[in-house]
A tleap script that builds the chain and sets N, CA, C and O, in Angstrom:
source leaprc.protein.ff14SB
mol = sequence {
  NMET ASP LYS ASN TYR LEU SER ASN LEU SER
  LYS GLU GLU GLU MET SER LEU LEU ALA ALA
  ALA LYS ASN GLY ASP ASN SER ALA ALA THR
  ALA LEU LEU ALA GLN TYR GLU PRO LEU ALA
  ARG ALA ALA ALA GLY ARG ALA TYR ARG THR
  ASP SER TYR GLU ALA ALA LEU THR ASP ALA
  LEU PHE ALA LEU TYR SER ALA ILE MET ALA
  TYR ASP GLU ARG ARG GLY VAL PRO PHE ALA
  ALA TRP ALA ARG ALA LYS VAL TYR GLY ASP
  LEU ARG THR ILE ALA ASN ARG VAL ASN ARG
  GLU MET GLN ARG ARG GLU GLY PRO HIE ARG
  SER LEU HIE GLY ARG TRP SER ARG ARG HIE
  LEU ARG ARG LEU TYR ARG ALA TYR THR GLY
  LEU ALA GLU ARG ILE GLN ILE CALA
}
set mol.1.N position { 120.484 -67.297 32.586 }
set mol.1.CA position { 119.958 -68.382 31.659 }
set mol.1.C position { 120.816 -69.107 30.901 }
set mol.1.O position { 121.173 -68.629 29.824 }
set mol.2.N position { 121.278 -70.317 31.299 }
set mol.2.CA position { 122.094 -71.193 30.601 }
set mol.2.C position { 121.496 -71.751 29.228 }
set mol.2.O position { 120.541 -72.527 29.189 }
set mol.3.N position { 122.210 -71.235 28.040 }
set mol.3.CA position { 121.718 -71.742 26.604 }
set mol.3.C position { 122.432 -72.932 26.253 }
set mol.3.O position { 123.626 -73.028 26.536 }
set mol.4.N position { 121.753 -73.945 25.600 }
set mol.4.CA position { 122.320 -75.021 24.833 }
set mol.4.C position { 123.134 -74.909 23.805 }
set mol.4.O position { 122.884 -73.845 23.237 }
set mol.5.N position { 123.982 -75.481 23.288 }
set mol.5.CA position { 124.517 -75.140 22.012 }
set mol.5.C position { 123.772 -75.806 20.759 }
set mol.5.O position { 123.943 -75.362 19.623 }
set mol.6.N position { 123.085 -76.699 20.981 }
set mol.6.CA position { 122.391 -77.385 19.859 }
set mol.6.C position { 120.699 -76.772 19.789 }
set mol.6.O position { 120.057 -76.700 18.741 }
set mol.7.N position { 120.272 -76.436 20.923 }
set mol.7.CA position { 118.972 -75.954 20.911 }
set mol.7.C position { 118.820 -74.560 21.459 }
set mol.7.O position { 119.710 -73.998 22.097 }
set mol.8.N position { 117.742 -74.071 21.202 }
set mol.8.CA position { 117.348 -72.552 21.762 }
set mol.8.C position { 116.690 -72.503 23.168 }
set mol.8.O position { 116.314 -71.466 23.715 }
set mol.9.N position { 116.597 -73.750 23.683 }
set mol.9.CA position { 115.943 -73.819 25.085 }
set mol.9.C position { 116.915 -73.686 26.174 }
set mol.9.O position { 118.083 -74.075 26.145 }
set mol.10.N position { 116.299 -73.085 27.155 }
set mol.10.CA position { 117.091 -72.889 28.470 }
set mol.10.C position { 117.308 -74.297 29.095 }
set mol.10.O position { 116.598 -75.239 28.743 }
set mol.11.N position { 118.146 -74.420 29.886 }
set mol.11.CA position { 118.414 -75.572 30.683 }
set mol.11.C position { 117.158 -76.018 31.335 }
set mol.11.O position { 116.799 -77.194 31.264 }
set mol.12.N position { 116.388 -74.985 32.057 }
set mol.12.CA position { 115.359 -75.414 32.879 }
set mol.12.C position { 114.174 -75.930 32.000 }
set mol.12.O position { 113.544 -76.951 32.275 }
set mol.13.N position { 113.909 -75.076 30.838 }
set mol.13.CA position { 112.989 -75.436 29.845 }
set mol.13.C position { 113.057 -76.902 29.291 }
set mol.13.O position { 112.077 -77.617 29.078 }
set mol.14.N position { 114.394 -77.239 29.089 }
set mol.14.CA position { 114.795 -78.409 28.547 }
set mol.14.C position { 114.586 -79.660 29.443 }
set mol.14.O position { 114.203 -80.769 29.071 }
set mol.15.N position { 114.922 -79.248 30.734 }
set mol.15.CA position { 114.805 -80.319 31.824 }
set mol.15.C position { 113.331 -80.630 31.991 }
set mol.15.O position { 112.955 -81.794 32.131 }
set mol.16.N position { 112.458 -79.562 31.978 }
set mol.16.CA position { 110.931 -79.877 32.283 }
set mol.16.C position { 110.452 -80.571 31.070 }
set mol.16.O position { 109.516 -81.353 31.241 }
set mol.17.N position { 110.984 -80.410 29.720 }
set mol.17.CA position { 110.475 -81.023 28.691 }
set mol.17.C position { 110.809 -82.438 28.691 }
set mol.17.O position { 109.957 -83.257 28.348 }
set mol.18.N position { 112.086 -82.830 29.081 }
set mol.18.CA position { 112.557 -84.157 29.271 }
set mol.18.C position { 111.964 -84.991 30.592 }
set mol.18.O position { 111.854 -86.216 30.643 }
set mol.19.N position { 111.677 -84.231 31.444 }
set mol.19.CA position { 110.707 -84.941 32.692 }
set mol.19.C position { 109.225 -85.314 32.139 }
set mol.19.O position { 108.619 -86.348 32.418 }
set mol.20.N position { 108.807 -84.367 31.381 }
set mol.20.CA position { 107.443 -84.590 30.839 }
set mol.20.C position { 107.283 -85.604 29.863 }
set mol.20.O position { 106.331 -86.382 29.922 }
set mol.21.N position { 108.278 -85.666 28.825 }
set mol.21.CA position { 108.444 -86.743 27.824 }
set mol.21.C position { 108.692 -87.970 28.548 }
set mol.21.O position { 108.054 -88.951 28.167 }
set mol.22.N position { 109.442 -88.102 29.457 }
set mol.22.CA position { 109.788 -89.652 30.268 }
set mol.22.C position { 108.246 -89.930 30.825 }
set mol.22.O position { 107.842 -91.092 30.783 }
set mol.23.N position { 107.496 -89.033 31.274 }
set mol.23.CA position { 106.162 -89.594 31.987 }
set mol.23.C position { 105.154 -89.605 30.889 }
set mol.23.O position { 103.970 -89.634 31.226 }
set mol.24.N position { 105.428 -89.587 29.744 }
set mol.24.CA position { 104.391 -90.124 28.613 }
set mol.24.C position { 103.796 -88.879 27.890 }
set mol.24.O position { 102.802 -89.110 27.202 }
set mol.25.N position { 104.235 -87.632 27.935 }
set mol.25.CA position { 103.667 -86.639 27.178 }
set mol.25.C position { 104.512 -86.389 25.928 }
set mol.25.O position { 105.652 -85.946 25.794 }
set mol.26.N position { 103.421 -86.894 24.891 }
set mol.26.CA position { 104.021 -86.793 23.587 }
set mol.26.C position { 104.310 -85.563 22.928 }
set mol.26.O position { 105.072 -85.518 21.963 }
set mol.27.N position { 103.687 -84.474 23.446 }
set mol.27.CA position { 103.865 -83.068 22.818 }
set mol.27.C position { 105.213 -82.743 23.229 }
set mol.27.O position { 105.983 -82.225 22.420 }
set mol.28.N position { 105.579 -83.011 24.462 }
set mol.28.CA position { 106.966 -82.693 24.969 }
set mol.28.C position { 108.177 -83.583 24.389 }
set mol.28.O position { 109.339 -83.176 24.411 }
set mol.29.N position { 107.854 -84.651 23.944 }
set mol.29.CA position { 108.869 -85.442 23.220 }
set mol.29.C position { 109.015 -84.737 21.825 }
set mol.29.O position { 110.084 -84.478 21.272 }
set mol.30.N position { 107.838 -84.489 21.385 }
set mol.30.CA position { 107.834 -83.976 19.904 }
set mol.30.C position { 108.530 -82.580 19.939 }
set mol.30.O position { 109.334 -82.284 19.055 }
set mol.31.N position { 108.238 -81.746 20.921 }
set mol.31.CA position { 109.029 -80.486 20.917 }
set mol.31.C position { 110.621 -80.612 21.103 }
set mol.31.O position { 111.394 -79.739 20.708 }
set mol.32.N position { 111.034 -81.815 21.758 }
set mol.32.CA position { 112.443 -81.989 21.867 }
set mol.32.C position { 112.944 -82.751 20.755 }
set mol.32.O position { 114.174 -82.788 20.706 }
set mol.33.N position { 112.357 -83.342 19.889 }
set mol.33.CA position { 112.838 -84.022 18.668 }
set mol.33.C position { 112.736 -82.762 17.592 }
set mol.33.O position { 113.482 -82.835 16.615 }
set mol.34.N position { 111.965 -81.750 17.694 }
set mol.34.CA position { 111.894 -80.809 16.770 }
set mol.34.C position { 113.251 -79.802 17.217 }
set mol.34.O position { 113.978 -79.281 16.372 }
set mol.35.N position { 113.413 -79.662 18.513 }
set mol.35.CA position { 114.701 -78.653 18.725 }
set mol.35.C position { 115.907 -79.564 18.312 }
set mol.35.O position { 116.902 -78.945 17.934 }
set mol.36.N position { 115.979 -80.852 18.320 }
set mol.36.CA position { 117.342 -81.465 18.131 }
set mol.36.C position { 117.478 -82.137 16.712 }
set mol.36.O position { 118.455 -82.828 16.425 }
set mol.37.N position { 116.296 -81.860 15.724 }
set mol.37.CA position { 116.200 -82.431 14.469 }
set mol.37.C position { 117.551 -81.966 13.735 }
set mol.37.O position { 118.142 -82.829 13.087 }
set mol.38.N position { 118.082 -80.676 13.784 }
set mol.38.CA position { 119.322 -80.568 12.984 }
set mol.38.C position { 120.456 -81.593 13.287 }
set mol.38.O position { 121.160 -82.089 12.408 }
set mol.39.N position { 120.574 -81.885 14.745 }
set mol.39.CA position { 121.540 -83.023 15.063 }
set mol.39.C position { 121.394 -84.414 14.239 }
set mol.39.O position { 122.321 -85.027 13.708 }
set mol.40.N position { 119.931 -84.798 14.251 }
set mol.40.CA position { 119.522 -86.233 13.642 }
set mol.40.C position { 119.831 -85.973 12.086 }
set mol.40.O position { 120.346 -86.931 11.509 }
set mol.41.N position { 119.594 -84.819 11.323 }
set mol.41.CA position { 119.879 -84.691 10.035 }
set mol.41.C position { 121.241 -84.486 9.824 }
set mol.41.O position { 121.576 -84.705 8.660 }
set mol.42.N position { 122.231 -84.097 10.657 }
set mol.42.CA position { 123.417 -83.969 10.388 }
set mol.42.C position { 124.052 -85.344 10.614 }
set mol.42.O position { 124.922 -85.668 9.806 }
set mol.43.N position { 123.748 -86.186 11.580 }
set mol.43.CA position { 124.166 -87.655 11.792 }
set mol.43.C position { 123.663 -88.490 10.765 }
set mol.43.O position { 124.298 -89.481 10.404 }
set mol.44.N position { 122.475 -88.146 10.217 }
set mol.44.CA position { 121.993 -89.081 8.900 }
set mol.44.C position { 122.723 -88.741 7.651 }
set mol.44.O position { 122.860 -89.608 6.788 }
set mol.45.N position { 123.224 -87.488 7.482 }
set mol.45.CA position { 123.824 -87.115 6.459 }
set mol.45.C position { 125.241 -87.711 6.288 }
set mol.45.O position { 125.784 -87.867 5.195 }
set mol.46.N position { 125.824 -88.052 7.581 }
set mol.46.CA position { 127.128 -88.771 7.476 }
set mol.46.C position { 127.079 -90.147 7.376 }
set mol.46.O position { 128.042 -90.817 7.004 }
set mol.47.N position { 125.932 -90.635 7.712 }
set mol.47.CA position { 125.686 -92.252 7.910 }
set mol.47.C position { 125.189 -93.001 6.850 }
set mol.47.O position { 125.234 -94.230 6.902 }
set mol.48.N position { 124.695 -92.385 5.845 }
set mol.48.CA position { 123.934 -92.982 4.848 }
set mol.48.C position { 124.632 -93.556 3.791 }
set mol.48.O position { 124.052 -93.646 2.709 }
set mol.49.N position { 125.824 -93.978 3.913 }
set mol.49.CA position { 126.662 -94.473 2.871 }
set mol.49.C position { 126.045 -95.861 2.053 }
set mol.49.O position { 126.196 -96.030 0.843 }
set mol.50.N position { 125.512 -96.564 2.721 }
set mol.50.CA position { 124.991 -97.836 2.228 }
set mol.50.C position { 123.599 -97.826 2.000 }
set mol.50.O position { 123.123 -98.511 1.094 }
set mol.51.N position { 122.783 -97.006 2.845 }
set mol.51.CA position { 121.371 -96.927 2.775 }
set mol.51.C position { 120.852 -95.527 2.235 }
set mol.51.O position { 121.624 -94.591 2.032 }
set mol.52.N position { 119.728 -95.470 2.059 }
set mol.52.CA position { 119.150 -94.058 1.891 }
set mol.52.C position { 119.185 -93.214 2.860 }
set mol.52.O position { 119.319 -93.585 4.026 }
set mol.53.N position { 119.070 -91.956 2.509 }
set mol.53.CA position { 119.101 -90.868 3.432 }
set mol.53.C position { 117.863 -90.829 4.499 }
set mol.53.O position { 117.872 -90.568 5.702 }
set mol.54.N position { 116.843 -91.168 3.660 }
set mol.54.CA position { 115.476 -91.261 4.536 }
set mol.54.C position { 115.473 -92.355 5.650 }
set mol.54.O position { 114.913 -92.248 6.741 }
set mol.55.N position { 116.198 -93.434 5.193 }
set mol.55.CA position { 116.216 -94.618 6.362 }
set mol.55.C position { 117.222 -94.150 7.442 }
set mol.55.O position { 116.988 -94.418 8.620 }
set mol.56.N position { 118.200 -93.543 7.132 }
set mol.56.CA position { 119.309 -93.129 7.948 }
set mol.56.C position { 118.700 -91.957 8.989 }
set mol.56.O position { 118.980 -91.865 10.184 }
set mol.57.N position { 117.823 -91.113 8.252 }
set mol.57.CA position { 117.302 -90.134 9.090 }
set mol.57.C position { 116.112 -90.624 10.081 }
set mol.57.O position { 115.884 -90.023 11.131 }
set mol.58.N position { 115.440 -91.655 9.708 }
set mol.58.CA position { 114.586 -92.233 10.421 }
set mol.58.C position { 115.279 -93.115 11.635 }
set mol.58.O position { 114.772 -93.132 12.756 }
set mol.59.N position { 116.430 -93.813 11.329 }
set mol.59.CA position { 117.250 -94.383 12.518 }
set mol.59.C position { 117.666 -93.194 13.454 }
set mol.59.O position { 117.459 -93.340 14.658 }
set mol.60.N position { 118.243 -92.016 13.000 }
set mol.60.CA position { 118.693 -91.203 13.897 }
set mol.60.C position { 117.561 -90.579 14.669 }
set mol.60.O position { 117.705 -90.426 15.882 }
set mol.61.N position { 116.503 -90.223 14.106 }
set mol.61.CA position { 115.342 -89.784 15.022 }
set mol.61.C position { 114.874 -90.906 16.063 }
set mol.61.O position { 114.397 -90.512 17.127 }
set mol.62.N position { 114.974 -92.182 15.839 }
set mol.62.CA position { 114.668 -93.201 16.705 }
set mol.62.C position { 115.759 -93.016 17.636 }
set mol.62.O position { 115.386 -93.076 18.808 }
set mol.63.N position { 117.044 -92.801 17.462 }
set mol.63.CA position { 118.235 -92.812 18.306 }
set mol.63.C position { 117.961 -91.678 19.279 }
set mol.63.O position { 118.151 -91.835 20.485 }
set mol.64.N position { 117.457 -90.389 18.701 }
set mol.64.CA position { 117.392 -89.306 19.451 }
set mol.64.C position { 116.218 -89.569 20.587 }
set mol.64.O position { 116.296 -89.188 21.755 }
set mol.65.N position { 115.059 -90.337 19.976 }
set mol.65.CA position { 113.975 -90.515 21.064 }
set mol.65.C position { 114.418 -91.506 22.100 }
set mol.65.O position { 114.049 -91.385 23.268 }
set mol.66.N position { 115.204 -92.490 21.703 }
set mol.66.CA position { 115.655 -93.210 22.784 }
set mol.66.C position { 116.676 -92.499 23.742 }
set mol.66.O position { 116.716 -92.792 24.937 }
set mol.67.N position { 117.612 -91.426 23.103 }
set mol.67.CA position { 118.364 -90.945 24.120 }
set mol.67.C position { 117.343 -90.061 25.099 }
set mol.67.O position { 117.604 -90.013 26.301 }
set mol.68.N position { 116.196 -89.373 24.581 }
set mol.68.CA position { 115.388 -88.493 25.560 }
set mol.68.C position { 114.848 -89.480 26.552 }
set mol.68.O position { 114.663 -89.030 27.682 }
set mol.69.N position { 114.552 -90.781 26.335 }
set mol.69.CA position { 113.846 -91.620 27.219 }
set mol.69.C position { 115.146 -92.300 28.164 }
set mol.69.O position { 114.928 -92.606 29.336 }
set mol.70.N position { 116.188 -92.456 27.689 }
set mol.70.CA position { 117.183 -92.821 28.500 }
set mol.70.C position { 118.002 -91.964 29.240 }
set mol.70.O position { 118.867 -92.424 29.985 }
set mol.71.N position { 117.784 -90.550 29.087 }
set mol.71.CA position { 118.696 -89.594 29.611 }
set mol.71.C position { 118.472 -89.678 31.305 }
set mol.71.O position { 117.353 -89.730 31.814 }
set mol.72.N position { 119.579 -89.680 31.976 }
set mol.72.CA position { 119.517 -89.699 33.421 }
set mol.72.C position { 120.298 -88.251 33.810 }
set mol.72.O position { 121.520 -88.158 33.691 }
set mol.73.N position { 119.478 -87.156 34.279 }
set mol.73.CA position { 120.210 -85.811 34.654 }
set mol.73.C position { 121.229 -86.136 35.907 }
set mol.73.O position { 122.255 -85.458 35.976 }
set mol.74.N position { 121.014 -87.021 36.775 }
set mol.74.CA position { 121.767 -87.403 37.896 }
set mol.74.C position { 123.285 -87.533 37.625 }
set mol.74.O position { 124.157 -87.312 38.466 }
set mol.75.N position { 123.517 -87.964 36.193 }
set mol.75.CA position { 124.939 -88.177 36.181 }
set mol.75.C position { 125.858 -86.942 35.705 }
set mol.75.O position { 127.072 -87.040 35.524 }
set mol.76.N position { 125.081 -85.733 35.525 }
set mol.76.CA position { 125.718 -84.464 35.278 }
set mol.76.C position { 126.113 -84.064 33.938 }
set mol.76.O position { 126.705 -83.022 33.657 }
set mol.77.N position { 125.737 -84.980 33.129 }
set mol.77.CA position { 125.994 -84.784 31.566 }
set mol.77.C position { 125.052 -83.868 30.826 }
set mol.77.O position { 123.865 -84.172 30.940 }
set mol.78.N position { 125.319 -82.859 30.126 }
set mol.78.CA position { 124.220 -82.095 29.438 }
set mol.78.C position { 123.749 -82.988 28.551 }
set mol.78.O position { 124.343 -83.936 28.039 }
set mol.79.N position { 122.253 -82.494 28.352 }
set mol.79.CA position { 121.424 -83.443 27.333 }
set mol.79.C position { 122.022 -83.454 25.945 }
set mol.79.O position { 122.095 -84.451 25.226 }
set mol.80.N position { 122.472 -82.153 25.624 }
set mol.80.CA position { 122.841 -81.962 24.168 }
set mol.80.C position { 124.034 -82.996 23.945 }
set mol.80.O position { 124.036 -83.710 22.942 }
set mol.81.N position { 124.974 -83.060 24.828 }
set mol.81.CA position { 126.112 -83.971 24.740 }
set mol.81.C position { 125.725 -85.457 24.632 }
set mol.81.O position { 126.172 -86.256 23.809 }
set mol.82.N position { 124.838 -85.690 25.581 }
set mol.82.CA position { 124.410 -87.309 25.589 }
set mol.82.C position { 123.738 -87.510 24.334 }
set mol.82.O position { 124.098 -88.472 23.654 }
set mol.83.N position { 122.811 -86.751 23.912 }
set mol.83.CA position { 121.930 -86.911 22.794 }
set mol.83.C position { 122.818 -87.078 21.379 }
set mol.83.O position { 122.471 -87.846 20.481 }
set mol.84.N position { 123.925 -86.304 21.327 }
set mol.84.CA position { 124.781 -86.285 20.259 }
set mol.84.C position { 125.606 -87.713 20.284 }
set mol.84.O position { 125.838 -88.352 19.258 }
set mol.85.N position { 126.005 -88.109 21.568 }
set mol.85.CA position { 126.876 -89.386 21.533 }
set mol.85.C position { 125.997 -90.430 21.332 }
set mol.85.O position { 126.377 -91.384 20.654 }
set mol.86.N position { 124.743 -90.414 21.863 }
set mol.86.CA position { 123.872 -91.620 21.293 }
set mol.86.C position { 123.401 -91.655 20.087 }
set mol.86.O position { 123.379 -92.782 19.592 }
set mol.87.N position { 122.980 -90.724 19.383 }
set mol.87.CA position { 122.506 -90.696 18.006 }
set mol.87.C position { 123.795 -91.065 17.258 }
set mol.87.O position { 123.660 -92.057 16.541 }
set mol.88.N position { 124.874 -90.566 17.256 }
set mol.88.CA position { 126.104 -91.036 16.363 }
set mol.88.C position { 126.636 -92.352 16.733 }
set mol.88.O position { 127.193 -93.062 15.895 }
set mol.89.N position { 126.461 -92.762 18.161 }
set mol.89.CA position { 127.028 -94.087 18.446 }
set mol.89.C position { 125.944 -95.161 17.792 }
set mol.89.O position { 126.313 -96.182 17.212 }
set mol.90.N position { 124.472 -94.764 17.978 }
set mol.90.CA position { 123.517 -95.738 17.469 }
set mol.90.C position { 123.703 -95.820 16.013 }
set mol.90.O position { 123.808 -96.948 15.532 }
set mol.91.N position { 123.755 -94.869 15.294 }
set mol.91.CA position { 124.041 -94.882 13.750 }
set mol.91.C position { 125.440 -95.890 13.433 }
set mol.91.O position { 125.455 -96.867 12.685 }
set mol.92.N position { 126.556 -95.357 14.210 }
set mol.92.CA position { 127.556 -96.244 13.914 }
set mol.92.C position { 127.200 -97.762 14.175 }
set mol.92.O position { 127.377 -98.622 13.312 }
set mol.93.N position { 126.722 -98.007 15.338 }
set mol.93.CA position { 126.236 -99.508 15.461 }
set mol.93.C position { 125.459 -100.142 14.345 }
set mol.93.O position { 125.751 -101.226 13.839 }
set mol.94.N position { 124.469 -99.400 14.007 }
set mol.94.CA position { 123.721 -99.825 12.706 }
set mol.94.C position { 124.466 -100.131 11.333 }
set mol.94.O position { 124.219 -101.096 10.610 }
set mol.95.N position { 125.386 -99.179 11.103 }
set mol.95.CA position { 126.220 -99.234 10.159 }
set mol.95.C position { 126.990 -100.406 10.098 }
set mol.95.O position { 127.210 -101.038 9.066 }
set mol.96.N position { 127.471 -100.736 11.434 }
set mol.96.CA position { 128.570 -101.851 11.706 }
set mol.96.C position { 127.686 -103.065 11.419 }
set mol.96.O position { 128.201 -104.024 10.844 }
set mol.97.N position { 126.510 -103.100 11.739 }
set mol.97.CA position { 125.715 -104.409 11.565 }
set mol.97.C position { 125.265 -104.619 10.015 }
set mol.97.O position { 125.084 -105.733 9.522 }
set mol.98.N position { 125.119 -103.453 9.354 }
set mol.98.CA position { 124.713 -103.488 8.013 }
set mol.98.C position { 125.965 -104.119 7.218 }
set mol.98.O position { 125.913 -105.010 6.370 }
set mol.99.N position { 127.071 -103.461 7.684 }
set mol.99.CA position { 128.403 -103.917 7.136 }
set mol.99.C position { 128.658 -105.406 7.168 }
set mol.99.O position { 129.076 -106.016 6.184 }
set mol.100.N position { 128.385 -105.988 8.363 }
set mol.100.CA position { 128.687 -107.277 8.620 }
set mol.100.C position { 127.760 -108.225 7.926 }
set mol.100.O position { 128.117 -109.334 7.528 }
set mol.101.N position { 126.452 -107.695 7.790 }
set mol.101.CA position { 125.550 -108.405 7.132 }
set mol.101.C position { 125.987 -108.726 5.460 }
set mol.101.O position { 125.935 -109.788 4.839 }
set mol.102.N position { 126.377 -107.527 5.076 }
set mol.102.CA position { 126.813 -107.580 3.750 }
set mol.102.C position { 128.090 -108.403 3.339 }
set mol.102.O position { 128.265 -108.996 2.274 }
set mol.103.N position { 129.047 -108.300 4.542 }
set mol.103.CA position { 130.231 -109.283 4.498 }
set mol.103.C position { 129.949 -110.625 4.473 }
set mol.103.O position { 130.626 -111.429 3.833 }
set mol.104.N position { 128.729 -110.993 5.312 }
set mol.104.CA position { 128.288 -112.430 5.410 }
set mol.104.C position { 127.803 -112.918 4.085 }
set mol.104.O position { 128.040 -114.051 3.667 }
set mol.105.N position { 127.102 -112.001 3.431 }
set mol.105.CA position { 126.370 -112.250 2.010 }
set mol.105.C position { 127.487 -112.385 0.977 }
set mol.105.O position { 127.718 -113.428 0.365 }
set mol.106.N position { 128.088 -111.361 0.850 }
set mol.106.CA position { 129.135 -111.271 -0.347 }
set mol.106.C position { 130.620 -111.158 -0.078 }
set mol.106.O position { 131.424 -110.777 -0.930 }
set mol.107.N position { 130.961 -111.535 1.246 }
set mol.107.CA position { 132.360 -111.328 1.628 }
set mol.107.C position { 133.335 -112.358 1.076 }
set mol.107.O position { 133.044 -113.294 0.331 }
set mol.108.N position { 134.648 -112.016 1.598 }
set mol.108.CA position { 135.710 -112.763 1.107 }
set mol.108.C position { 135.692 -114.233 1.573 }
set mol.108.O position { 134.926 -114.527 2.491 }
set mol.109.N position { 136.380 -115.065 1.082 }
set mol.109.CA position { 136.334 -116.672 1.449 }
set mol.109.C position { 136.685 -116.834 2.939 }
set mol.109.O position { 136.127 -117.701 3.612 }
set mol.110.N position { 137.646 -115.970 3.476 }
set mol.110.CA position { 137.926 -116.035 4.810 }
set mol.110.C position { 137.328 -114.814 5.547 }
set mol.110.O position { 137.146 -113.743 4.970 }
set mol.111.N position { 137.017 -115.034 6.910 }
set mol.111.CA position { 136.312 -113.819 7.569 }
set mol.111.C position { 137.734 -113.170 8.434 }
set mol.111.O position { 138.833 -113.722 8.409 }
set mol.112.N position { 137.487 -112.138 9.038 }
set mol.112.CA position { 138.420 -111.384 9.565 }
set mol.112.C position { 139.384 -112.121 10.656 }
set mol.112.O position { 140.548 -111.821 10.921 }
set mol.113.N position { 138.643 -113.097 11.183 }
set mol.113.CA position { 139.366 -113.797 12.255 }
set mol.113.C position { 140.013 -115.077 11.848 }
set mol.113.O position { 140.457 -115.836 12.709 }
set mol.114.N position { 140.094 -115.378 10.462 }
set mol.114.CA position { 140.794 -116.508 9.953 }
set mol.114.C position { 139.845 -117.555 9.788 }
set mol.114.O position { 140.355 -118.541 9.256 }
set mol.115.N position { 138.458 -117.697 10.103 }
set mol.115.CA position { 137.842 -118.830 10.023 }
set mol.115.C position { 137.252 -118.866 8.780 }
set mol.115.O position { 136.723 -117.843 8.346 }
set mol.116.N position { 137.260 -119.963 8.093 }
set mol.116.CA position { 136.548 -120.354 6.754 }
set mol.116.C position { 135.201 -119.960 6.678 }
set mol.116.O position { 134.521 -120.141 7.688 }
set mol.117.N position { 134.636 -119.420 5.612 }
set mol.117.CA position { 133.259 -119.047 5.199 }
set mol.117.C position { 132.470 -120.357 4.898 }
set mol.117.O position { 133.012 -121.297 4.316 }
set mol.118.N position { 131.168 -120.390 5.312 }
set mol.118.CA position { 130.330 -121.516 4.936 }
set mol.118.C position { 130.507 -121.780 3.331 }
set mol.118.O position { 130.700 -122.951 3.003 }
set mol.119.N position { 130.462 -120.869 2.394 }
set mol.119.CA position { 130.402 -120.981 1.178 }
set mol.119.C position { 131.702 -121.623 0.842 }
set mol.119.O position { 131.743 -122.573 0.061 }
set mol.120.N position { 132.742 -121.143 1.396 }
set mol.120.CA position { 134.014 -121.756 0.839 }
set mol.120.C position { 134.187 -123.134 1.350 }
set mol.120.O position { 134.835 -123.938 0.680 }
set mol.121.N position { 133.587 -123.521 2.645 }
set mol.121.CA position { 133.611 -124.898 3.114 }
set mol.121.C position { 132.784 -125.786 2.275 }
set mol.121.O position { 133.042 -126.979 2.116 }
set mol.122.N position { 131.658 -125.098 1.677 }
set mol.122.CA position { 130.912 -126.012 0.920 }
set mol.122.C position { 131.607 -126.363 -0.626 }
set mol.122.O position { 131.393 -127.358 -1.319 }
set mol.123.N position { 132.385 -125.356 -0.876 }
set mol.123.CA position { 133.187 -125.746 -2.037 }
set mol.123.C position { 134.309 -126.608 -1.950 }
set mol.123.O position { 134.664 -127.226 -2.953 }
set mol.124.N position { 134.974 -126.738 -0.760 }
set mol.124.CA position { 135.907 -127.656 -0.525 }
set mol.124.C position { 135.272 -129.061 -0.352 }
set mol.124.O position { 135.785 -130.096 -0.779 }
set mol.125.N position { 133.951 -128.972 0.407 }
set mol.125.CA position { 133.514 -130.294 0.612 }
set mol.125.C position { 132.853 -130.988 -0.812 }
set mol.125.O position { 132.748 -132.205 -0.963 }
set mol.126.N position { 132.485 -130.105 -1.689 }
set mol.126.CA position { 132.100 -130.742 -2.911 }
set mol.126.C position { 133.295 -131.046 -3.826 }
set mol.126.O position { 133.194 -131.965 -4.640 }
set mol.127.N position { 134.298 -130.401 -3.745 }
set mol.127.CA position { 135.586 -130.825 -4.357 }
set mol.127.C position { 136.031 -132.032 -3.797 }
set mol.127.O position { 136.427 -132.853 -4.623 }
set mol.128.N position { 136.077 -132.395 -2.496 }
set mol.128.CA position { 136.652 -133.363 -1.830 }
set mol.128.C position { 135.811 -134.652 -2.243 }
set mol.128.O position { 136.328 -135.647 -2.750 }
set mol.129.N position { 134.438 -134.515 -1.965 }
set mol.129.CA position { 133.527 -135.657 -2.440 }
set mol.129.C position { 133.567 -135.822 -3.875 }
set mol.129.O position { 133.452 -137.004 -4.201 }
set mol.130.N position { 133.686 -135.053 -4.784 }
set mol.130.CA position { 133.842 -135.338 -6.217 }
set mol.130.C position { 135.258 -135.889 -6.459 }
set mol.130.O position { 135.350 -136.687 -7.392 }
set mol.131.N position { 136.356 -135.601 -5.785 }
set mol.131.CA position { 137.715 -136.237 -5.857 }
set mol.131.C position { 137.662 -137.633 -5.455 }
set mol.131.O position { 138.195 -138.517 -6.125 }
set mol.132.N position { 136.922 -137.886 -4.188 }
set mol.132.CA position { 136.830 -139.346 -3.811 }
set mol.132.C position { 136.170 -140.137 -4.634 }
set mol.132.O position { 136.530 -141.310 -4.734 }
set mol.133.N position { 135.080 -139.649 -5.379 }
set mol.133.CA position { 134.288 -140.625 -6.317 }
set mol.133.C position { 135.083 -140.870 -7.585 }
set mol.133.O position { 135.014 -141.967 -8.141 }
set mol.134.N position { 135.892 -139.813 -8.099 }
set mol.134.CA position { 136.735 -140.151 -9.221 }
set mol.134.C position { 137.941 -141.063 -8.871 }
set mol.134.O position { 138.484 -141.717 -9.762 }
set mol.135.N position { 138.313 -141.109 -7.747 }
set mol.135.CA position { 139.582 -141.897 -7.454 }
set mol.135.C position { 139.107 -143.420 -7.220 }
set mol.135.O position { 139.772 -144.332 -7.713 }
set mol.136.N position { 138.011 -143.671 -6.501 }
set mol.136.CA position { 137.468 -145.020 -6.467 }
set mol.136.C position { 138.591 -145.912 -5.984 }
set mol.136.O position { 139.234 -146.739 -6.631 }
set mol.137.N position { 138.705 -145.515 -4.509 }
set mol.137.CA position { 139.613 -146.479 -3.815 }
set mol.137.C position { 139.053 -147.743 -3.527 }
set mol.137.O position { 137.918 -147.975 -3.111 }
set mol.138.N position { 140.119 -148.676 -3.836 }
set mol.138.CA position { 139.489 -150.134 -4.063 }
set mol.138.C position { 139.886 -150.857 -2.700 }
set mol.138.O position { 139.561 -152.028 -2.504 }
savepdb mol mol.pdb
quit
């Protein structure tokens, strides 16, 4: 009986729950979510720097559910490894999106790629138009 390092289910039980969850059995999906909840809580604990823990936990549980639905046993990867990579990767993607949005709103005058931000360009345009009005070229 092969045991999983994140869950107390055998591999056969886990595969049957995964198949049932993919076929629309909500109780099987709930059982898998309950088994892997510590993984979601650990990932949320590491990812809630800018947001609340509850929001990070919700994102982690949604990522875990999407890992259940997207798992393909033909690839030969254990579900626990797939779920861990998917949850941490999805939370990293969400954190990157939040950070990019914060940089857009409050960021520096130049972006990381050397392009001018819209706010800085507006300031330059206002300064230029104000200067042109003051000079009054004849």
